[in-house]
Each structure stands twice: as C-alpha cells, then as structure tokens.
C-alpha positions in Angstrom: -33.9 6.1 5.9 -31.4 8.1 3.9 -32.6 11.2 2.1 -29.8 11.3 -0.5 -29.0 9.0 -3.3 -25.2 9.2 -3.0 -23.8 8.2 0.3 -20.4 7.6 1.8 -20.1 4.0 3.1 -19.4 3.3 6.7 -15.9 2.4 7.5 -15.9 -1.2 8.9 -14.8 -1.7 12.4 -11.2 -2.9 12.6 -11.8 -5.4 15.3 -14.6 -7.8 16.0 -14.0 -8.7 19.7 -16.9 -6.8 21.2 -20.6 -6.4 20.4 -21.5 -3.3 18.3 -24.8 -1.6 19.1 -26.7 0.3 16.3 -29.5 2.4 17.9 -33.0 1.6 19.2 -36.1 -0.1 17.9 -36.7 -3.8 17.0 -34.1 -5.8 18.8 -32.0 -7.9 16.4 -29.0 -10.1 17.1 -26.7 -10.6 14.1 -24.6 -13.6 14.9 -21.3 -14.5 13.3 -18.4 -16.9 14.2 -16.0 -15.7 16.9 -13.4 -15.1 14.2 -15.4 -14.7 11.0 -13.9 -14.6 7.6 -13.5 -11.0 6.4 -16.4 -11.1 3.9 -18.7 -12.7 6.4 -17.8 -10.0 8.9 -18.5 -7.3 6.3 -21.8 -9.0 5.4 -22.9 -8.9 9.1 -22.0 -5.2 9.3 -23.9 -4.5 6.1 -27.0 -6.2 7.5 -26.8 -4.4 10.8 -26.4 -1.0 9.2 -29.3 -1.6 6.8 -31.6 -2.6 9.7 -30.6 0.5 11.6 -31.3 2.7 8.7 -34.6 1.2 7.6 -36.2 0.3 11.0 -34.2 2.2 13.6 -33.5 -1.2 15.0 -31.4 -1.9 18.0 -28.9 -4.3 16.4 -26.0 -6.1 18.1 -23.4 -7.9 16.0 -22.1 -10.6 18.3 -20.8 -14.2 18.4 -23.8 -15.8 20.1 -27.5 -14.9 20.2 -28.6 -12.3 22.7 -31.4 -13.5 24.9 -32.9 -10.0 24.9 -33.2 -9.9 21.1 -36.6 -10.5 19.5 -35.1 -11.6 16.2 -31.9 -13.4 15.3 -29.9 -13.4 12.1 -27.1 -15.9 11.6 -24.5 -15.0 9.0 -22.2 -17.7 7.5 -22.6 -21.4 6.9 -22.9 -24.4 9.2 -19.1 -24.9 8.6 -18.0 -21.3 9.3 -20.5 -20.4 12.0 -20.9 -23.0 14.7 -23.8 -21.1 16.2 -26.0 -21.7 13.2 -25.1 -25.4 12.7 -27.9 -26.8 14.9 -30.5 -24.6 13.2 -29.5 -25.1 9.6 -31.5 -28.2 9.1 -31.5 -29.3 5.5 -29.0 -26.7 4.4 -29.1 -26.5 0.6 -26.4 -27.9 -1.5 -24.8 -25.0 -3.4 -21.8 -24.2 -5.6 -19.2 -21.7 -4.5 -21.5 -19.0 -6.0 -24.8 -20.3 -4.6 -26.3 -18.2 -1.8 -29.4 -18.4 0.2 -31.8 -16.9 2.7 -33.5 -19.4 5.0 -36.1 -18.6 7.6 -36.1 -20.7 10.8 -37.4 -20.6 14.3 -34.7 -20.1 17.0 -35.9 -20.6 20.6 -39.4 -19.6 19.7 -38.1 -16.4 18.0 -38.1 -15.6 14.2 -34.6 -16.2 12.8 -32.9 -16.0 9.5 -29.9 -17.8 8.1 -27.8 -15.8 5.5 -25.1 -17.8 3.8 -23.6 -19.2 0.7 -21.2 -21.7 -0.8 -18.2 -19.4 -0.2 -17.5 -16.2 1.9 -18.2 -14.0 -1.1 -21.5 -15.8 -1.8 -22.4 -15.2 1.8 -21.8 -11.5 1.1 -24.1 -11.7 -1.9 -26.7 -13.4 0.3 -26.5 -10.4 2.6 -26.9 -8.1 -0.3 -30.0 -10.1 -1.5 -31.5 -9.7 2.0 -31.1 -5.9 1.7 -32.7 -6.2 -1.8 -35.7 -8.0 -0.3 -36.1 -5.1 2.1 -36.3 -2.7 -0.8 -32.7 -1.4 -0.9 -31.4 -0.9 -4.5 -27.6 -1.0 -4.8 -26.7 1.2 -7.8 -23.3 2.2 -9.0 -22.8 5.3 -6.9 -24.6 4.3 -3.7 -27.5 2.6 -2.2 -31.0 3.9 -2.8 -33.3 3.1 0.2 -37.0 2.3 -0.1 -39.4 5.2 0.5 -41.5 2.8 2.6 -39.7 -0.3 3.9 -41.8 -3.5 4.2 -42.8 -4.6 7.7 -39.9 -6.1 9.5 -40.4 -9.9 9.2 -37.8 -12.7 9.1 -40.3 -15.4 8.2 -41.1 -16.9 4.8 -37.7 -16.1 3.3 -36.6 -19.3 1.6 -34.5 -18.4 -1.4 -31.6 -20.2 -3.1 -29.9 -18.5 -5.9 -27.3 -19.8 -8.3 -25.9 -17.4 -11.0 -26.5 -18.7 -14.5 -23.5 -16.8 -15.8 -20.5 -17.7 -13.7 -18.1 -14.9 -14.7 -19.6 -11.4 -14.4 -16.9 -9.0 -15.3 -16.7 -5.2 -14.9 -14.0 -3.4 -16.8 -12.2 -0.4 -15.4 -9.3 2.1 -16.1 -9.2 2.2 -20.0 -8.2 5.2 -22.0 -10.3 8.5 -21.9 -10.8 11.1 -19.2 -14.6 10.6 -19.5 -14.2 7.1 -18.1 -12.8 5.4 -15.1 -9.2 6.2 -16.1 -9.9 9.5 -14.4 -11.3 8.1 -11.2 -9.1 8.3 -8.1 -8.7 5.2 -5.8 -11.5 6.3 -3.4 -13.9 6.5 -6.3 -12.8 3.2 -7.7 -13.3 1.6 -4.3 -16.8 3.1 -4.0 -17.9 1.6 -7.3 -16.2 -1.7 -6.5 -18.2 -2.0 -3.3 -21.4 -1.4 -5.2 -20.4 -3.9 -7.9 -19.8 -6.5 -5.3 -23.3 -6.0 -3.9 -24.6 -6.5 -7.5 -22.7 -9.8 -7.5 -20.1 -9.0 -10.2 -17.2 -11.3 -9.4 -14.3 -10.1 -11.7 -12.7 -6.8 -12.3 -10.9 -6.3 -15.6 -8.2 -3.6 -15.7 -7.6 -2.3 -19.2 -4.2 -0.9 -19.8 -2.3 0.5 -22.8 1.5 0.4 -23.6 1.8 4.2 -23.1 0.2 4.1 -19.6 2.3 4.8 -16.5 1.5 1.5 -14.9 4.7 -0.5 -15.6 8.4 0.1 -16.2 10.9 -2.1 -18.0 14.0 -2.1 -20.2 14.8 -4.1 -23.3 18.2 -4.4 -24.8 19.4 -1.1 -23.6 16.1 0.8 -24.4 14.2 2.0 -21.4 10.5 2.6 -21.4 10.0 6.4 -21.1 6.4 6.9 -22.1 4.0 7.0 -19.2 0.9 9.2 -19.2 -2.9 9.1 -19.1 -5.5 9.8 -21.9 -3.0 9.9 -24.8 -1.0 12.7 -23.1 -3.6 15.3 -23.7 -4.0 18.2 -21.2 -7.2 19.7 -20.0 -7.0 23.2 -18.4 -10.0 24.0 -16.2 -9.1 27.4 -14.8 -10.0 30.8 -16.2 -12.8 30.8 -18.8 -14.2 27.4 -18.1 -17.9 26.5 -18.2 -18.9 24.6 -15.0 -15.6 25.6 -13.4 -16.8 25.2 -9.8 -16.7 21.3 -10.1 -12.9 21.4 -10.3 -12.4 23.0 -6.9 -9.8 25.6 -8.1 -7.5 23.1 -10.0 -5.7 24.4 -13.0 -5.8 21.1 -14.9 -8.2 18.2 -14.8 -6.4 15.1 -13.7 -6.8 11.7 -12.0 -6.5 12.6 -8.3 -3.8 9.9 -7.8 -1.5 11.6 -10.3 -1.8 15.2 -9.1 1.8 16.5 -8.7 3.3 13.5 -10.5 5.2 15.4 -13.2 8.2 13.2 -14.1 8.1 9.7 -15.7 9.3 8.1 -12.5 6.7 9.9 -10.4 3.9 8.9 -12.7 4.9 5.3 -12.8 5.1 5.2 -9.0 1.7 6.7 -8.7 0.4 4.4 -11.4 1.6 1.2 -9.7 0.1 2.3 -6.4 -3.2 3.1 -8.2 -3.5 -0.3 -9.9 -2.4 -2.3 -6.9 -5.0 -0.5 -4.9 -7.7 -1.5 -7.3 -6.5 -5.1 -7.3 -6.3 -5.3 -3.5 -9.7 -3.7 -3.0 -11.3 -6.1 -5.5 -9.8 -9.1 -3.7 -11.0 -7.9 -0.4 -14.5 -7.9 -1.8 -14.1 -11.5 -3.2 -13.6 -10.6 -6.8 -10.9 -11.9 -9.0 -8.9 -9.5 -11.2 -7.7 -9.7 -14.7 -5.5 -7.4 -16.7 -6.0 -6.9 -20.4 -3.3 -5.5 -22.6 -2.2 -5.7 -26.3 1.0 -7.8 -26.3 1.9 -6.8 -29.9 2.0 -3.1 -29.2 4.9 -1.3 -27.6 5.8 2.3 -26.8 7.5 4.0 -29.8 10.9 4.2 -28.1 11.2 0.4 -28.6 11.3 0.9 -32.3 15.1 1.2 -31.9 15.2 -2.3 -30.4 12.9 -3.8 -33.1 14.2 -2.9 -36.5 11.6 -3.1 -39.2 8.7 -2.4 -36.9 6.1 0.2 -37.9 4.1 2.9 -36.1 0.6 1.7 -35.2 -2.4 3.6 -36.5 -4.2 5.3 -33.6 -4.7 8.4 -31.7 -1.4 10.4 -31.5 0.4 7.3 -32.9 1.9 6.3 -29.6 2.9 2.7 -30.3 4.8 0.5 -32.7 3.9 -3.0 -33.9 5.7 -5.8 -35.8 6.2 -5.1 -39.5 6.9 -7.1 -42.6 10.4 -7.8 -41.3 9.0 -9.8 -38.4 7.5 -13.2 -38.9 5.4 -14.9 -36.3 8.4 -17.0 -35.2 10.7 -13.9 -34.9 12.9 -14.5 -31.8 13.6 -10.8 -31.2 9.8 -10.0 -31.2 9.1 -12.9 -28.9 11.8 -11.6 -26.5 10.4 -8.1 -26.5 6.8 -9.3 -26.0 7.8 -11.5 -23.1 9.7 -8.6 -21.5 6.7 -6.4 -21.6 4.2 -9.0 -20.4 6.5 -10.2 -17.7 6.8 -6.7 -16.4 3.1 -6.6 -15.8 3.0 -10.1 -14.2 5.9 -9.3 -11.8 4.7 -5.7 -11.0 1.2 -7.0 -10.0 2.0 -10.5 -8.6 -1.5 -11.2 -7.3 -3.4 -10.9 -10.6 -5.7 -13.8 -11.3 -5.9 -13.6 -15.1 -4.2 -12.1 -18.1 -6.1 -11.1 -21.2 -4.2 -10.9 -24.5 -6.0 -8.6 -26.9 -5.4 -8.7 -30.6 -5.0 -5.2 -32.0 -8.2 -3.3 -32.9 -6.6 -2.3 -36.2 -4.4 -5.3 -37.0 -1.8 -4.2 -39.5 0.6 -7.1 -39.1 -1.0 -9.0 -42.0 1.9 -9.7 -44.4 2.3 -13.2 -43.1 -1.3 -14.3 -43.0 -1.0 -17.0 -45.6 2.0 -18.5 -43.8 0.2 -18.3 -40.4 -2.9 -20.0 -41.8 -0.9 -22.8 -43.3 0.8 -23.4 -40.0 -2.5 -23.3 -38.1 -4.0 -25.7 -40.7 -1.2 -28.1 -40.3 -1.6 -28.1 -36.6 -5.3 -28.7 -36.8 -5.0 -31.5 -39.3 -5.8 -32.0 -43.0 -9.2 -30.8 -43.9 -10.1 -29.6 -40.4 -10.1 -25.8 -41.3 -11.8 -24.0 -44.2 -9.8 -22.4 -47.0 -8.4 -19.0 -46.3 -10.2 -17.6 -49.3 -13.6 -18.7 -47.9 -12.8 -16.9 -44.6 -11.7 -13.7 -46.4 -15.0 -13.7 -48.4 -16.9 -14.0 -45.2 -15.0 -11.2 -43.5 -15.5 -8.9 -46.5 -19.3 -9.5 -46.9 -20.5 -9.5 -43.3 -22.7 -6.6 -42.0 -20.2 -5.4 -39.4 -18.2 -2.2 -39.2 -15.1 -4.4 -39.8 -16.2 -5.5 -43.3 -15.0 -5.0 -46.9 -11.3 -4.2 -47.0 -11.2 -3.5 -43.3 -12.8 -6.9 -42.6 -10.2 -8.7 -44.7 -7.4 -6.7 -43.0 -8.8 -7.6 -39.6 -8.9 -11.3 -40.4 -5.5 -11.5 -41.9 -4.0 -9.5 -39.0 -5.8 -11.8 -36.6 -4.2 -14.9 -38.1 -0.7 -13.7 -37.8 -1.3 -12.6 -34.2 -2.9 -15.9 -33.2 0.0 -17.8 -34.6 2.4 -15.7 -32.6 0.3 -15.9 -29.4 0.0 -19.6 -29.7 3.8 -19.8 -29.7 3.9 -17.6 -26.6 1.2 -19.7 -25.0 3.1 -23.0 -25.6 5.6 -21.9 -22.9 3.9 -23.6 -19.9 5.9 -21.7 -17.3 5.7 -18.2 -18.7 2.1 -17.4 -17.5 2.9 -18.1 -13.9 2.8 -15.5 -11.1 5.9 -15.0 -8.9 4.4 -17.4 -6.3 4.2 -20.2 -9.0 0.4 -20.1 -9.4 -0.7 -20.3 -13.0 -2.6 -17.3 -14.5 -5.8 -17.8 -16.4 -5.1 -16.8 -20.0 -7.7 -15.4 -22.4 -7.5 -14.2 -26.0 -9.5 -11.1 -26.8 -11.0 -9.7 -30.1 -10.7 -12.8 -32.3 -12.2 -12.1 -35.7 -15.8 -13.5 -36.0 -14.9 -15.3 -39.2 -12.8 -17.6 -37.0 -15.4 -18.4 -34.4 -16.3 -21.8 -35.8 -12.6 -22.8 -36.0 -11.6 -21.8 -32.5 -11.4 -25.3 -31.1 -8.7 -26.1 -33.6 -6.7 -22.9 -33.7 -6.2 -21.8 -30.1 -4.4 -23.8 -27.3 -6.4 -25.8 -24.8 -7.0 -24.1 -21.4 -7.3 -20.8 -23.1 -10.5 -18.7 -22.7 -11.9 -16.2 -25.2 -13.4 -12.8 -24.7 -15.4 -12.0 -27.8 -15.9 -8.5 -29.4 -18.2 -8.6 -32.4 -19.0 -4.9 -33.0 -18.9 -1.5 -31.3 -22.4 -1.2 -29.9 -24.8 -3.7 -28.3 -27.4 -2.9 -30.9 -25.0 -3.9 -33.7 -24.0 -7.1 -31.9 -27.6 -8.1 -31.4 -28.4 -7.5 -35.1 -25.7 -10.1 -35.8 -26.4 -12.5 -33.1 -26.2 -15.4 -35.6 -22.4 -15.0 -35.3 -22.6 -15.9 -31.7 -24.2 -19.3 -32.5 -20.9 -20.4 -34.1 -18.9 -19.9 -30.9 -18.0 -23.3 -29.3 -19.1 -22.3 -25.9 -19.4 -25.8 -24.5 -15.7 -26.6 -25.2 -14.0 -23.2 -24.7 -14.6 -20.8 -21.8 -16.4 -18.1 -23.8 -17.3 -14.6 -22.7 -19.0 -11.7 -24.6 -18.1 -8.0 -24.4 -21.3 -6.1 -23.6 -21.0 -2.5 -24.6 -23.0 -0.4 -22.2 -21.9 3.0 -23.6 -19.6 3.3 -26.6 -16.8 5.9 -27.0 -17.8 6.4 -30.6 -21.3 7.5 -29.6 -19.1 9.2 -27.0 -19.8 12.1 -24.7 -23.6 12.1 -25.0 -26.1 10.2 -22.7 -26.5 6.6 -23.7 -28.5 3.6 -22.7 -28.9 0.2 -24.5 -31.0 -1.8 -22.1 -33.3 -3.3 -24.8 -30.3 -4.6 -26.7 -28.7 -5.9 -23.5 -31.9 -7.9 -22.8 -31.5 -9.6 -26.2 -27.9 -10.4 -25.7 -28.3 -11.7 -22.2 -31.0 -14.1 -23.5 -28.4 -15.3 -26.0 -25.8 -15.8 -23.3 -28.1 -17.5 -20.8 -29.3 -20.0 -23.4 -26.1 -20.6 -25.2 -23.8 -22.2 -22.5 -21.7 -19.0 -22.3 -19.4 -18.6 -19.3 -20.1 -14.9 -18.8 -19.6 -11.4 -20.0 -17.5 -8.3 -19.6 -18.8 -4.8 -19.7 -17.4 -2.0 -21.9 -18.2 1.6 -21.3 -16.7 5.1 -20.8 -19.2 7.6 -19.3 -20.7 5.9 -16.2 -23.5 8.3 -15.5 -26.2 6.5 -17.5 -25.4 2.9 -16.5 -27.4 2.4 -13.3 -30.2 0.5 -15.1 -27.7 -1.5 -17.3 -25.6 -2.6 -14.4 -28.6 -3.4 -12.3 -30.3 -5.4 -15.1 -27.2 -7.4 -15.8 -26.8 -8.3 -12.2 -30.4 -9.5 -11.8 -30.5 -11.3 -15.2 -27.3 -13.1 -14.4 -29.1 -14.9 -11.5 -32.6 -15.0 -13.0 -32.5 -15.4 -16.8 -36.2 -14.7 -17.0 -35.6 -11.1 -15.9 -36.5 -8.5 -18.6 -35.1 -5.0 -18.8 -38.7 -3.7 -18.1 -39.0 -5.8 -15.0 -35.5 -4.7 -13.8 -36.5 -1.0 -14.3 -39.7 -1.4 -12.4 -38.0 -3.3 -9.7 -35.2 -0.7 -9.4 -37.6 2.3 -9.3 -40.8 1.2 -7.6 -39.6 0.7 -4.0 -37.1 3.6 -4.0 -38.9 6.3 -6.0 -42.6 5.2 -5.9 -45.0 3.5 -8.3 -46.0 6.7 -10.0 -42.4 7.4 -11.1 -41.9 4.1 -12.9 -43.7 5.3 -16.1 -42.0 8.6 -16.6 -38.5 7.2 -15.8 -39.1 4.3 -18.2 -40.3 6.6 -20.9 -37.3 8.9 -20.4 -34.8 6.0 -20.5 -36.5 4.6 -23.6 -36.1 8.0 -25.3 -32.4 8.1 -24.3 -32.1 4.7 -26.0 -33.8 6.0 -29.1 -31.3 8.9 -29.2 -28.4 6.4 -28.8 -29.8 4.3 -31.7 -30.2 7.3 -33.9 -26.6 8.4 -33.4 -25.3 4.8 -33.8 -27.2 4.3 -37.1 -26.2 7.6 -38.7 -22.8 8.7 -37.4 -21.2 6.4 -34.8 -18.2 8.7 -34.3 -20.5 11.7 -33.7 -19.3 12.7 -30.3 -16.0 10.8 -30.0 -14.1 12.6 -27.2 -11.1 13.8 -29.2 -9.8 17.1 -30.5 -12.2 18.6 -33.1 -15.2 16.8 -31.8 -17.2 20.0 -31.9 -15.4 22.3 -34.3 -15.3 19.7 -37.1 -18.9 20.7 -37.8 -17.8 24.2 -38.5 -16.2 23.2 -41.8 -19.1 21.1 -43.2 -21.5 22.5 -45.7 -25.1 21.5 -46.1 -28.1 21.9 -43.7 -27.9 19.9 -40.5 -29.1 16.4 -41.2 -32.7 15.5 -40.1 -31.5 12.9 -37.6 -29.8 15.6 -35.6 -33.2 17.1 -34.9 -34.5 13.6 -34.0 -31.8 13.0 -31.5 -32.2 16.5 -30.0 -36.0 15.9 -29.6 -35.4 12.6 -27.9 -33.1 14.2 -25.4 -35.6 17.1 -24.9 -38.5 14.8 -24.3 -36.4 12.6 -22.0 -35.5 15.6 -20.0 -39.1 16.6 -19.6 -40.0 13.1 -18.4 -37.3 13.1 -15.9 -38.1 16.6 -14.6 -41.7 15.5 -14.4 -40.6 12.5 -12.3 -38.4 14.8 -10.2 -41.4 17.0 -9.2 -43.1 13.9 -7.7 -40.0 12.2 -6.2 -39.4 11.7 -2.6 -36.3 11.1 -0.5 -33.4 9.6 -2.6 -35.5 9.6 -5.7 -35.1 13.4 -6.0 -31.4 13.4 -6.6 -31.7 10.2 -8.7 -34.2 11.8 -11.1 -32.6 15.2 -11.1 -29.3 13.6 -12.3 -31.2 11.9 -15.1 -32.9 15.2 -16.1 -29.7 17.2 -16.1 -27.9 14.6 -18.2 -30.7 14.7 -20.7 -30.6 18.5 -20.7 -26.9 18.4 -21.4 -27.6 16.1 -24.4 -30.3 18.5 -25.7 -28.0 21.5 -25.5 -25.1 19.7 -27.1 -27.3 18.9 -30.1 -28.4 22.6 -30.2 -24.7 23.6 -30.1 -23.5 21.5 -33.0 -26.4 22.6 -35.2 -25.5 26.2 -34.5 -21.8 25.4 -35.2 -22.7 24.0 -38.6 -24.8 27.0 -39.5 -22.1 29.4 -38.3 -19.6 27.8 -40.5 -21.8 28.0 -43.6 -22.5 31.7 -42.9 -18.8 32.3 -42.6 -18.1 30.8 -46.0 -20.8 32.9 -47.6 -19.4 36.0 -45.9 -22.6 36.6 -43.8 -20.8 38.0 -40.7 -24.0 38.9 -38.8 -25.5 35.4 -39.2 -22.1 33.9 -38.4 -21.9 35.8 -35.1 -25.5 35.0 -34.3 -25.0 31.3 -34.7 -21.7 31.3 -32.9 -23.3 33.1 -30.0 -26.1 30.5 -30.0 -23.4 27.7 -30.0 -21.5 29.2 -27.1 -24.7 29.7 -25.1 -25.9 26.1 -25.7 -22.5 24.6 -24.8 -22.3 26.8 -21.7 -25.8 25.8 -20.6 -25.2 22.2 -21.3 -22.0 22.0 -19.3 -23.5 23.9 -16.4 -26.5 21.6 -16.4 -24.1 18.7 -16.0 -22.0 20.5 -13.4 -25.0 21.1 -11.2 -25.3 17.3 -10.6 -21.7 16.1 -11.1 -21.2 12.9 -9.1 -18.1 11.4 -10.6 -14.8 12.2 -12.4 -16.5 10.9 -15.5 -18.8 13.9 -15.4 -16.0 16.2 -14.7 -14.0 14.6 -17.5 -16.9 15.4 -19.9 -16.9 19.0 -18.8 -13.1 19.3 -19.1 -13.0 17.7 -22.6 -15.8 19.9 -24.0 -14.3 23.1 -22.5 -11.1 22.3 -24.4 -12.6 21.0 -27.6 -15.9 23.0 -27.7 -16.5 25.9 -25.4 -13.2 27.7 -25.6 -12.7 27.2 -29.4 -16.2 28.6 -29.9 -15.6 31.6 -27.7 -12.3 32.3 -29.6 -14.1 31.9 -33.0 -16.8 34.3 -31.9 -14.3 36.9 -30.7 -12.4 36.7 -34.0 -15.7 37.2 -35.9 -16.6 40.2 -33.8 -13.2 41.7 -34.1 -13.2 41.2 -37.9 -16.7 42.8 -38.0 -15.5 45.8 -35.9 -12.5 46.4 -38.1 -14.6 46.6 -41.2 
C-alpha cells in the first residue's frame, strides 16, 4: 500500500514476450492473448501492479494460466483472448463502451474475466476492478485503500454501460493558472488518470495568438505566437513561495523554456500539442480541437481590409467588420487558410469544434443572415427576429439586455457564415481522407429551439449557457428546448470559472443537478471547463461515476471517494469542508463574478475603491476559514495517503482565507491613503503584504501542479510585489516628512 497520494506511474514494459513477476503473496496469473492489443496489455499491467501493492501478491502476467497460481484473471474478450473463450460462457452483449467483471471457476480455482466491447472498454473494466478493491483514481494519482478488502475473485458480476456516451475533458486553454502551463509529462499524468475515470475525449482549446500553428495568407505571415496573452511572470528575487520554481527566473510551461523566437515557440508548440494528441490516442480517447474560426492574429488585418480589432485581453485578434458580409469570399479564404493549417498540422485529430466568439461584434448583417436562414428553413418555420431579440434581452443570464441582443445578432451572422463553410463537404477532411466530426460551440440560447432548422445535418453542438454551473442550473429550463434527440448535443460543465478565478472553488451540488438533466434528457455528453485544477478531484470523480450510474449523487460520490482511502471518520469533516468551499464559490459568484479574475490589477484594483469592505467578503473569508479548520481536523486523523490529500485541501483553504484578508486590508489601506492617514495606510498595507505572503506560502507548501505554481506566479506579479512597492513608498514618504 502506498503512503503518498501523489505517485509516479510505472513505465510499462516495452515487450510482452516473457512472464513478469511482481513479488510474493497470493499467487495470481493474469492472462492475456499472446499478442494483446496495447490497451489490453496496459490493463493487465495495471491489474498486476494493483494486486502487488494491495496484497503483496505474487503476480505473473502471461499468455496462458499458470498451474501454480491459486487465482486466475483473464483480460480481454473471447474474441481477443483465446484463453478465456472456453470460460466466458454467456458473455454479455455490450456496446463498444460496455465493460464487465465476470466471476467464473477455472479448473477448480476462482477466476475473473475482465473485458469490454472494445480495447478501451477493457481498460475501463480493469479500472473498475481496482475501484472494487478500494483504489480511487483521482486527477493527480491513485489513492489506495487504508484497509483493502479480503482478496476474493468470486461474486463479481458487473456489466456497465455509460449513459453519457461522450465524456470530454478540456485542456490547454489560456491562463497560467490552468493546463496551458502544464508540461507534457504533467499532461500525460492527468490523461492517464482521466482514462481510468472513463473520460473518452480530450478537447484541446487553442487561440489565434497561440504558438501551435503557422501559416501565411496573401503575403502576410503569422508572427504572433505566445502563451497566456504574452504576459511575463518573474519568479526570482523577492517572490513569495519562491522555492517551488526551482531557481527559474520566469514562470513558464516547461515545454517552452528557452524557446525565445517565434519559430522556436511554434516548434515547441507543435511538439507539445502532438504529444497530447498521441498520448490521448494511446489511452483510447478521441481528440478534438476547439478554435474560433472568425478571429485572426492582428497582423492579418493588412490582408482583410475593413476588419476590426476584437474586444478582449490585450486586444490580440481581429474579426470581420461591417465591410465583410457572411458571403465575403476574402474572409472565407482567410478562414479556410487558418483552419486548414490546424487540420494539416495535426493530421490525426478526430473532431474540430468551431466556437462562435464570446463577445460577438460582427452583428451588422444580422437581419440579412436571419432572412437567409429563414429562407433555407422554409416559410413560417422560424420565429420572427424581433421575438428572439426580446427573449435575449430579457433572460436571466449574464448575456442579457444589450449584451444579450448583441450576442444573438452576432451569433446569427457567424452561423450563416459557418454554414457556408460547412457546405464544402471535402474541407473538413484529414490528410488521410477521413472526415472530421464537426461541432458548433457557444450558440446563443435564444436559438436552441431552432437548431434543427438553422445548422447543417451531421453537425454536433457544444452548448454554453452561462459562466458558472450554478447559473446554468438556475436556468435549466433553457436546456429543455435543445433538440437532443435529433442533434448530437453536449453541455459545457464549468467545474471552476476563471471569473471566480484564483480562489478555491467547488460546485459539486450544481453539477449533480446538471448531470440529472443530461442523464434524463437524451444528451450525448458533456465537456468540462476549468482553470485551477487543485479543487477538482471530487468534481471529476463524481462526473465519472454519474456518467455510468445516473443514480449517483454528489454526496454518495464523496463518501465513496473518501471512506475506503481516508477512513469513515474523515467523511464528515471533508464533506463539511467541501460544502463550505462551495458556499464561498456561490457567495463570490452571486456578488462579484470577476472578483479574482487572474489579470493585471486583480489585487490592486481594490486600493482605489472607497467604502467599507462589503459584508459578503467577510462571509467568503469565514467559509474558507471554517473549511480550513475542517480539513486540518481531518488531517490530524488521516492515515497513509489521506494525510497528503487532506493537507492539500487545508492549505488551499488557508490560501483562500488569507487572500480575503489581503484584499480587505488593501481596500482599507487605499481609503486611509486618500484621507492622508499615513500610519493607518502603512498598517493596512503591512497586513495585506503579510496575508498575501502567508497565503502564497501555504499554497507553496503543498504545490502539486503547474496550476498551483501559476497561481503563485500570478499573485506575486499582480499582488505581492505591487503591495510591497506601495508599502515602501508609503514608508519613504512618511520618513521624508
């Protein structure tokens, strides 16, 4: 049994020609085909390693049962493993995602069949076997049971068919606090855990300014290529939590260290994304790439006269303007050039996701676009545009009122354009001739009921309703109008929002409600959305279990996750602590959704605001404080891997508590400065510095990912160092007087 939560996974043997022995104890023969499919081989290795860890078993992975073994486990199917064919009996009928554990008797010995309707489903069956033994596969490693059940291969007769067929996990994206900062080894580690949790698609989210593709259009070469909007994060010198950066001068994705020129960054970027794609395929997952086809790096403004700069951080992209209509041939040519560069650069992609801009500003031709869409649908098939606009303006979403109307009108023009692009049957083909699955993303909710008539057939949709899971659940009636039975429909599930930002978050109660809607509404699946990964173990685990068993509740998932690995007496404090984190998340979401958005000024903006800190700040702070106490209480009683698991939760909550203390002191310091109370200003600035320092060091003490390091780097640049500078200036001014 392992004594640490985070482990490095065993490197799989490169050949399978000889038996592999794993220690001493109960004698187990794990039997595969002579030349097993890769995932069946990996499944056998996983099972063998697990039995060695939990039972100190003597395990042999071999191609036929060992007569000396007291137990036999067959891995595969009657079709892929000839050794198990005679013993499979009434092998269950399963889809390619179905997987099973079936107890049998083999030559008077207990035996178990582990298999599925496809190689990846067999791998899921192996993961389910480990789950039955008490192992919990979480995002950053496996947590073993503190007391494994007696080793027994009998009475395991389970057939599982996932209710939601596409279970997607998003990666890369756009901030240093998220997986854009993870190097390839860290990506692979999380991919392995996701595969064990039975996620079956990876969605790579890229932006026009990323260094992942290179192309030229009408004499204009792409020259923008960097991560996280081009911002730099120094982590040497006066840096709180500096030890986690191992002497580096700047925080960076490890794959891009030393890549200084555009060409070097693009080379590193291509290698990075291809590594994610290949690793995902090796684990049986499909891969999609999501990009905004109507946004381009600013340099292409020279090739698209009349375009306009898109609203957004650092204003890095252009979009079509009033000069471009949806049938503009130059715009279509530029769009095809950019998209084709992605398809050709990454020739083994499985799907492409075309996202409509978050802030759609190409709305000048909305009436023209709607008229055309209405003509295509047929007379009287679509509502009046005025009716849709009224719906968009009056809905209880963030995108309502004027922003709601703008979103709808921009959507219409973009859909009209994308439909023209989609009509080219040969465009969305890989270099090998295979057709890519095509999905539209971010269609306005006012259009949900009209989808069957306004988008092309064979086009899926990934729906984004609002920024947080709580807000989506409050507006779940919108989901009922999605034609899920006729259009492959998936919902974005936000596990942690970038607007709530840097602070600890969990939304498991809202996820439970949304999963109920998906499981009972003929949805095809979901895709996750998050940035900070540190708080997501329960969310990812719950989604994985509820996808196969729709009756699973968040409370049941939590108890199931914690009881075997941490102990019965830790369930209550961990549950209470996570509920308190969710209350803090809700408090911030309800009152100031952009409160800790990880951008310049995130901390110092409070220095220029008058008025006493709002009451809800104290409520959020107390939620983090009380959660911290619950997690520390659990930590004092934890055993084995539960110690590092609960300590991480406690330190994360402590960071949240200190962050709230910091911003309150910043607000008070700014007010004191404006009323010329220098002593109070210095006192509050010192309190802010101390709280930020303590919070970042609490996080540094348990850092386990580059998401954690990214938070520390961001808050040093936008919080700790600016506060230290402001304090020094206040002290110098006081001394000069």
